[in-house]
C-alpha positions, -999 to 999 in steps of 0.1 A, spaced: -423 143 257 -391 122 245 -405 126 207 -384 115 178 -396 142 158 -391 168 181 -351 152 184 -346 156 151 -358 189 145 -333 201 174 -304 189 149 -307 210 119 -270 208 111 -245 180 119 -260 151 140 -229 151 167 -232 186 173 -190 196 159 -204 209 124 -189 175 112 -205 141 102 -217 115 135 -192 85 141 -213 62 120 -205 26 123 -182 20 88 -173 55 87 -137 49 66 -143 17 58 -174 7 35 -199 -16 57 -178 -17 87 -207 -25 111 -209 -7 146 -178 -11 170 -193 -41 197 -166 -30 221 -161 -52 257 -202 -52 270 -197 -61 301 -222 -44 323 -205 -44 355 -201 -8 361 -163 -12 357 -150 11 328 -135 -7 300 -139 19 271 -125 47 288 -154 63 304 -171 72 333 -189 49 356 -207 54 388 -205 31 419 -182 0 418 -201 -32 402 -181 -62 398 -188 -91 377 -211 -115 404 -239 -136 407 -275 -107 420 -284 -111 451 -317 -132 463 -326 -120 495 -350 -97 486 -386 -113 490 -398 -127 459 -369 -123 440 -380 -126 401 -365 -149 379 -328 -134 369 -320 -116 337 -354 -112 323 -359 -111 282 -362 -74 275 -392 -74 264 -404 -93 295 -386 -67 316 -407 -37 298 -442 -56 303 -434 -63 339 -431 -27 345 -459 -19 325 -480 -37 348 -461 -29 380 -479 0 390 -518 14 387 -524 52 375 -522 72 403 -556 87 425 -569 114 406 -567 156 418 -584 185 407 -561 210 397 -561 245 384 -558 243 347 -525 260 345 -505 233 367 -521 205 352 -492 204 325 -479 174 321 -502 154 336 -531 131 322 -567 136 324 -584 116 349 -619 118 327 -625 128 292 -623 169 280 -664 172 274 -672 207 260 -691 230 285 -705 253 256 -712 254 222 -679 261 200 -677 286 193 -707 301 216 -722 323 191 -721 333 151 -692 354 144 -670 365 115 -644 347 102 -626 382 83 -623 416 89 -649 433 64 -687 441 66 -715 423 80 -745 425 52 -777 419 50 -793 406 18 -780 415 -14 -762 451 -20 -754 477 -23 -758 483 14 -761 512 38 -731 508 66 -749 522 102 -720 514 121 -697 486 133 -690 458 155 -654 450 174 -645 418 194 -660 418 223 -690 436 217 -727 432 204 -748 450 178 -773 471 192 -802 454 169 -804 433 135 -791 442 103 -824 452 78 -821 442 46 -801 461 19 -778 474 53 -745 463 71 -714 472 99 -677 472 101 -670 440 116 -641 428 129 -628 388 130 -644 372 156 -670 398 163 -704 380 173 -723 384 141 -754 406 143 -791 388 140 -801 390 107 -766 391 89 -766 367 58 -731 371 47 -695 388 54 -683 405 26 -644 407 29 -625 438 34 -604 436 0 -636 424 -17 -654 459 -6 -657 496 -14 -670 524 8 -684 555 -13 -700 584 7 -689 608 27 -670 603 63 -689 608 93 -676 633 119 -666 610 144 -637 593 146 -638 559 126 -609 531 126 -592 532 90 -593 492 88 -625 469 102 -605 457 134 -590 482 145 -600 499 180 -610 534 190 -587 557 203 -617 571 225 -634 549 251 -671 541 250 -695 521 267 -712 505 240 -712 496 204 -726 527 180 -742 516 152 -748 551 142 -724 578 136 -731 613 155 -735 630 128 -734 621 89 -737 644 58 -752 615 36 -748 579 37 -720 558 33 -729 528 7 -710 495 2 -703 483 -29 -692 447 -39 -664 439 -60 -667 407 -67 -703 401 -62 -723 398 -31 -714 371 -7 -732 336 -1 -754 331 25 -733 322 58 -695 331 36 -667 339 58 -694 330 90 -685 307 119 -716 294 127 -723 284 165 -712 251 172 -693 247 145 -663 231 165 -687 214 187 -717 212 208 -722 212 245 -717 177 257 -691 166 231 -662 145 238 -632 167 230 -606 146 240 -610 114 259 -590 104 290 -556 94 291 -545 124 274 -513 138 282 -518 177 293 -498 194 265 -503 234 261 -525 226 234 -548 206 257 -545 235 280 -557 261 251 -584 234 245 -597 233 277 -601 277 284 -618 277 253 -643 252 265 -644 270 300 -629 249 322 -608 265 348 -602 235 367 -591 199 352 -593 165 367 -557 148 360 -535 118 370 -506 138 384 -471 132 374 -453 110 395 -430 119 419 -396 105 418 -364 110 438 -332 101 423 -299 91 443 -267 94 427 -245 67 441 -208 67 445 -180 82 467 -157 81 431 -180 113 417 -168 147 413 -194 174 406 -168 198 385 -130 204 376 -116 177 353 -116 139 366 -85 132 391 -65 111 407 -96 76 401 -126 96 406 -152 108 378 -175 132 370 -210 128 372 -226 121 340 -259 106 357 -270 133 378 -274 162 351 -286 136 326 -311 121 343 -329 143 364 -341 165 334 -346 132 315 -371 122 336 -384 153 340 -396 153 301 -405 117 304 -435 131 325 -420 131 362 -419 155 389 -378 153 399 -388 160 438 -353 157 449 -318 148 433 -291 138 456 -257 123 466 -254 91 488 -225 77 501 -210 41 495 -226 35 526 -256 8 534 -266 28 564 -269 62 542 -287 41 515 -314 25 539 -321 60 553 -323 78 517 -348 48 506 -364 42 536 -372 82 543 -381 93 506 -421 97 500 -420 95 458 -437 73 440 -404 62 425 -367 60 439 -345 62 415 -305 49 422 -275 50 402 -255 24 412 -251 -5 433 -269 -29 416 -247 -63 411 -225 -76 435 -192 -56 445 -178 -52 479 -198 -15 482 -231 -25 458 -258 -23 488 -290 -18 466 -297 -55 470 -290 -56 511 -308 -22 513 -341 -35 495 -339 -67 514 -340 -49 549 -365 -30 539 -388 -63 528 -392 -49 493 -405 -72 467 -379 -77 436 -401 -75 403 -371 -77 380 -337 -85 392 -316 -82 356 -325 -79 321 -304 -99 292 -298 -65 273 -263 -48 266 -258 -25 281 -275 -28 311 -283 -60 326 -277 -53 362 -310 -34 362 -336 -41 385 -371 -27 399 -387 -36 436 -419 -30 451 -417 -10 482 -438 -14 511 -461 12 510 -471 10 471 -437 27 461 -409 18 436 -374 15 431 -357 15 399 -318 8 405 -301 17 374 -266 4 362 -238 28 370 -221 29 338 -243 62 318 -256 42 286 -261 16 310 -281 37 330 -299 54 298 -306 17 291 -324 11 324 -347 42 319 -353 32 284 -364 -3 297 -377 -1 336 -386 39 342 -403 46 312 -431 18 313 -431 21 350 -438 61 348 -467 58 321 -483 28 342 -479 58 372 -493 88 350 -519 68 331 -509 71 299 -512 42 275 -485 26 257 -463 46 238 -461 35 198 -437 12 185 -420 25 157 -396 5 132 -370 16 108 -344 -4 85 -309 -7 97 -286 10 68 -258 -11 82 -253 -43 97 -251 -46 136 -236 -75 157 -255 -87 185 -249 -106 216 -250 -144 219 -282 -139 245 -289 -105 248 -312 -75 227 -284 -50 221 -296 -10 229 -273 6 200 -276 46 197 -288 56 164 -296 86 140 -319 85 112 -315 97 80 -336 105 49 -368 105 76 -401 129 68 -428 137 90 -412 108 114 -418 84 82 -395 63 56 -358 65 63 -333 43 80 -313 40 111 -276 45 109 -256 31 136 -232 49 157 -198 43 173 -191 55 206 -218 25 224 -203 12 250 -216 8 289 -196 36 298 -197 59 273 -225 90 266 -204 101 229 -230 83 210 -265 85 225 -254 126 225 -258 127 193 -285 103 187 -319 101 175 -328 65 193 -314 37 206 -322 4 179 -336 -27 195 -310 -53 184 -323 -89 190 -298 -112 203 -270 -125 176 -275 -91 156 -290 -80 128 -282 -73 90 -283 -40 68 -322 -32 62 -335 -56 90 -367 -30 104 -357 -29 140 -377 -6 168 -364 25 173 -367 37 210 -367 71 218 -334 87 232 -326 115 257 -329 151 245 
């Protein structure tokens, strides 16, 4: 999904993508900390950036059933989201359709792998000590006509079934053949197929004036040398992978090798994205008090990469009835909204949730940016994640609430938590956690190194997170240079 190693790997040049150094905290002044800016999360523009929805600073609504305590601590909100849902019911699908899903059951070997003794190299399958009289060849996908007798050998290709009686494989570069060439066409090298069609492997040339003899240049191969024995990788019934593993291309390859045509999986949670705001433009430059929609292009592919199936992404006007119809009419497992989560004149998420009989699980989180985020349980077992309208605040909401909820629905285990020391001090909020974009410097293989805080980390800004490898979790009060800090995966 959005692994930090992959994010780092895509950035082989400058982290900010402009050919220069990223805008680090402290750039230009030694030890200068990351700029805090005005970290109000009411959705209004405080940094000259973009915003979604009109969010005025006001108290949260209390109308939805079972309203949660306001401004839950950040880690507690994540835990609540992770416990909010059970995995979706398992389905059995053709293997090719299982990519991105989670294994619902363990993957057990249906056969031995390999299922027969095979050659690990191009060369000759030999029987006994040499020299050996050549009697034919075996290519991948063929079977020998019969067992090899001591003192005989056949040309063999990598992956071809070892003839019964063979004691080992002599590599092509370790042998030399003497004697006349057979009258029929032979491949110039082991493993090169015939140009003439044939219906069965032939182990005897049509006519041959005399025998060809194979000589070992470095001694005869030891018993079993360069042979892949049957069951080397696994035996039938062995557990290859446990349940809960993400189905990646490598998993699909393993399943195919083990004989699977279908897989039992927990499906990708279906997500509908509702982007709220009459002020949003789809093209051109911002103008006349309107701004470009940054969250639609950002969130839909990111949610897909996080393991969701985004079934729809659409704009909803700032109208309570329109929002009610959109949420009530959605059949998605999770509805994600942007903006409208505070208490402004067109912030309708709370009233709509109350009208639907939803139960608020998280109603505000003590985190900057993004504190007006919410999580609600909708009737029928569905959920709604309400993201703030400011872009970086919405990113914070995805990492805090959407990621653990989607992982729970998909049946995935908790993601590993990585801690990296900060390269510079980061000021904190007095009572809230801060999520600060960082680049990772000096990391090798996902370990070591340090996290360099970036500028442009205000709630309405995306410049910092676009250059970042992740977001550092800064506790209330801030963190000194050298403090080991949790790093969250960032947007790819």
